N, C-alpha and C positions, 0 to 999 in steps of 0.2 A: 276907665270907668267899669263898675260891674257891681254886682250886688254880693259879691264874695264875704263882705265882712257881715252881713245878717247871719243871725242865728236861724236856722231853718227846721221847722219841725215837720216831719211827714207823718200824717194819721192815717194808719192803714200798711199792713204789710204783705197784702196781696199783690198780684201781678203787676198792677200799676205802680204802688208804692215802692216796691224793690227795683223795677224799670226806673223810676225816677232818682233813687238813690244811686243806682248804676251811672245814671247820665250826669248827675251833679259832680260824682267823683271821677267821671271821664272829662268832665269841663273843669277840672283842677279847683274844686271848690275844697277848703280845708276839711279833712273829717272831722275835726273837733267842733266845726259849726253846723254839723248836719247830725240829726237823729230822727229815727224812725220808730213810731210806737205802734204794736200791733196788739190786738185785742186778745186774740187766743193765747193760751199759756204756753204754746209751742207750734211749730211748723208742722201742720200733719201730713201723713201719707196717703191720704183719703183723697177722693175727688173724681174728675172725669178726663177724658182724652182732651187734648186742645190741639188745634192747626194752626201753625204759624207761616203766614205767606211771606212772599217775597218782599213786601214792603216793610215788614219788622225784621226778617232774617237779615238784611244788609245793615240794619242799625245794631242787632245784637252781635252780629260778625264784628262791626267796628269797635265794639266793646271788648272782643277778645274771647268773646263765647262760643265761637264756630265749634270747636273741637268737642266740648262737652255736649253741645246741643247734638252734634251729629251722633255721638255714642247712645245717646238716649232715645234718638228718634228714628222714625222711618224717613230716611233722607233721600230716596230714589223712587217717589211716586210714578207710578205707571201712567197716571193721567190726574188732572186736577179732581174731576168727578165723572163717575159713569152712571147712568139712570137706567133703571130696569122697571118692568112692570110689576105691580103688587101682587098680582094674581098667579101670573105665568112665569115671571123672573125672566121674560124675553126682554133683548137688549133694545133700549130706545135711544139711546145716543150718549155722546161724550163730550166734555168739556176737557181740553188739552191743557196741559200745565202752561205756565206763563214764563217769564224771563227768568233767568239766574238771578239769587240763590233760589233753587226750587222749595216748594212748601215741606214742611218738617212737620210731623205727627207724632205727639208723645204724651205721656201722663202728665197731669197739672202740677204733681209733686216733683216730677222729675225736672219741669221747666223752674218750679220755684228753688229746686236746688241748684242749677246751672245759674239763676240770678243772684243766688247769695254767695256763690264761689269765691268772687272778689270783693266781697264787703267786709270791711273790718267789723268784728263782733261788738266793738265799742260804740258802734253806730247804730246799734238794734236794740230794742227792748221789748219782750214779749210779756203779755198777760197785762197789758195797758189798755182798757177799754175806755174810751174818753166818754168824759159825762156832760162837760160843760167847757167853754172857754170865758175867760175874764180879760175884759180889756184893762190894761194897765196905764200907768202914766208914760211908759216905754214899753212898747211891745204887748203880748199876751201871756196870760197864764192859762195852762191847759190842766183841767181837774179830770182825774181818773177815778173809776169807781172804787179802786182800791184806797182811795184816801190820798193818793200821792199827787204832787203836781210838778209841772214843766214850765220852763219860760223859754219864749220865741219871738224873733221878730217878724218872720213870715212863716205862716201855716198853710201847708198844702194837704188838703182833704183828699185822701186817696182811699176813703172809707166806703165806697159803694153806693148802691141805689138807694140805700137807707140811710144815707150820710148824717152824721151828728153834725159835722162841720158845716154840712149844707143847711142844717136847721137853724146853727148860730146866725146865718148870713140872712134870716129871714125868709127861707124858702120852705114853706110848709105844705107844698103840694105832696100828694099821694102817689105813689105809683098804681097803674090801673092793670088789673089781669088782663092778657093779650088773650085768652080764650084757649090756649095751649098749655099741655103740660109736656115736661121732657123728662124721660127715662133714660137713665145712663148705666153701662154697667161693662163688663170685660168677658172675653169669651177666649179660651185658649184654642190653638190651632188645630191640636190634636182630635178634638173633638168633631170635626167635621169629614163628611165625605170627601174623596179626593176632589171630584168636580167641584163641589160647593167651595173647599179649600183655595183652589185655585182662584176663583172670583173673589174671594174673600181678602186677597192680597191687594185690592184695589179699594179706594173709597167708593162705594156705590150708594146710590139713592135709590131705595125702593118707594117708588112714588104711588101713593094711594089716594083715595077720596078722603081730603080733610086730614089725613095722616100722611106722615113718610118716616121711614127707617134708615138712618145712615150707619154705614160701617166704616171704621176708622183704624187702617192698620197702622199699629204704633211699634216703636223699637224696630230691631232689625236682628237678624239671624248671627251676624257676625259677634254680636255682644249677647247674644243669647237672651235678649229681653223682648222678644216678638209676641205681640198679643193683639187681638183684636178688640178696640173700643166700639160699643154701641151707643148710639144717640138716637132715640125714638120720640118723634114730637106727634103728640095725641091730641086732637080736640076733644076736650071734656069740660064739664062743669066743675066750679071750685067746691061743690057741696062735698061734705065729707072730708075735705083735705083742707086742715087748718095750720098746716106747718109754714112757717116764712123763712124755715133754714134751707141753705141750699145743700145741706147733707142729710135732708129728710129721706126716709125710706118708705118702700111699698112693696107689695108682695109682687112678684115677678107676673103672677096670675092676673094681675091687674093689666099688665101690658098684652099679656097673652089673649085678653078677652078682646081686645081691639084689633089683633091680627090672627086670629085662630083660622080664618079661611085665607090666609095669605099663602104665597109660594114655599115650596119646600126647603129654599134656603133660609127664609125668615124663621120657619119651624125649627129647623137645626140650630139657628141663633138663640131662639128660646129654650131649646133643650141644653146649650152651651151655657147659657146664663144660670140655668139652675144647677147644673154641676158645679159651677164655681162658687156658687152662694150657698153656704152651709146653712143660713137661715132661711132661705128662699125668698128674700128680698133683694130690691135693687134701689138704686139712687132715684128719686122723684123730685122734681122741683116745678113750681108754679112759674110761668113767664109773665114777667110784668113789663110793660111799657110806660114811657114818660114823655111828654111834650119837651122838645128842646129848650134849654133855659134861655133867657134872654141876657143874663149876668152872670159870669163866672167867678167874679172876684170881688173883694171890696179892699179899701185902703183907707189908712188913717192919716191925719196931718203930722203925724211923728215920725213918717216914712217906714211904717210896717204895713202889713197887709195878709190877707186870706185869699186863696185862690183853691180851684177845685181842678180835678185831673181824674181821666177814667170814668167809671160809671156814675160817679158822684157829679159829673159835668154832663157827660154823653153817653148814658146808657144805649144800649143798643139790643135788639134781638138777635141771637146768634145764627142767623141764617146765611150770613155771608161769612162767618168765622172771623168778625173783625171786632170784637169786644175787646180782648187782649192786646191786639194788633195796633188798636187806635190808640189806647192808653200807652203802648212803647211809643209810638210817633208822637204823642203829646208830650211824653217824658222828655223825649229829645229836644222838642221844640224848646219846651219850658226852660230846660236847664241851659241850653245855648242862648235864649234870651237874657236870661239872668246873668250869665258869665260874662256876656258880650255887649251888652246895652250901652249905648253911647253918652248917657247921661245918667243922674241918680235920681231920676223921676220914676219911681216905682209904679205909680198910676199909669203913666204912658207905656211902660213896658209889658204890664199884665194887661192892659188893654190892646195891645198889639197881639200878644198870646192868644187872646180870644179872637180878635179878628182874623188872625191867620188860622186858627184850628176850626172854629165854628162852623164856616160854611161847609167843609169837607165832612165834620161829624155829623152836622145836621142831615145832610144828604145820605150819608150812610144809614143813619137812623130810618130815614124813609124808604131807601131802598132795600135794607134787610126786613122790613116788615112786608114789601111787595115780594121779596123772594121766599118768604115763608109762605105766602099764598100761593106762589107757584110751586112750590116743592111739594105742598100739600094741596093738590088740585082741586078745584071747585067744578072743574068742566065735566061735562058729560062724556064718558069713554070714546064715543065716536068722533069727538074733536080732538082726540090725543094725538092724531097723526100731524097736528099743526106743530109739535114739538120740534123746536129748531135750536140746536146746539151751538151753532155758530153765531146765532143772536145773542144767547147767554154767553158766549165767550166773549164778544164785543161790549156786552153790558157790564162785565166785572174787570175789563182791561184797566180803567180809569182808576180803580182801587188798587189793583196788584201791582201795576207797574210804576206807581206814585213813588218818588224820591223826595221825603220830607226834608232833608237836609239841602239838597238842591234847591227846591222850592222857597225853603226859608231864606236862603241867602239872596234868590231873586227878587223875593217880596220886601225883603227889610232893607236891602241896599244899604246906604250909609248909616242906617239906624243901628246896625251892629257893627263893632269893630274887629278887625280883621285879626 
């Protein structure tokens, strides 16, 4: 028994959608039954740095992507994260790395490229922005903005926090501004003074009041693709910022206004951002939050269904680096359930997928919000000596050392065929 006879449409060719297509193919779904529709006309080379932690790396490795991932990433991190004072740059504490495989830090475009390596081109169509979904006598018809249509038995919405698939399911709640903007950019190592460059080889959190700046060393010297990713979380009003695009830009001066009195490391980062940006701008995005969904799927009497994955189902703030990682976990889980479910009852299969994944993703949504509050501290400085890196290490262990495949086997029992 399985659902390999269904025609499956994946809406959204981001990291979640591409992960699901990899997972389905790895689970031996016929390629001619699978199709991914991406709204953008092409896969772009823009974006920011991403950190992929142990719990997703073991999945990517099982799909045969270890080698290209290592070529593109900083694969020997000195620690999970180091904390420093925003004004003095004095050392505060360190969270050590967790178990193997260690975290990997790379450009989002490089991760997209890795995820596309093993996918048949015939399974992917770009330039397909979903307009609406129509219920048919058998299955569904997807209507795209360009006037074209496609048919599917099962639709998986991987189309992000403002998902069209989600709206079709009657979920009309709007994302709420979190109170923080995130600024993202890149700096070449040769712009730093020697002492600063040494520190920049680590992931560092410059922790300040209601703000923090993260450095993310990406790539590696062996493949001559090493550079430093910058992610800066700043508490500010939405006033004057009306873009909903994750690729919107703002002047580097806007970030500098927040950190002009911060330490010399951060001032060198600002200088490096300006050196690399010909137009004096960097990426800026408003961070939104949503309450966890009560329902991730719908089914019909004809044996078809619609289900959500990634940000469309379980969006989270980026403060624990788990947005992409949780989409990868969900992709493996959904593909395994669809491939090995012991009956032909899609309703029960999708209900199990939700019941299996939702408690974990709900908890990560909650703790990511809390982590953001901790990263940008609201405490008076005289209380900062209470910083406890060991407590943070323990707080993250349940996330990083989770094995979704092992837990799926344990919880599913005889519901999944071997």
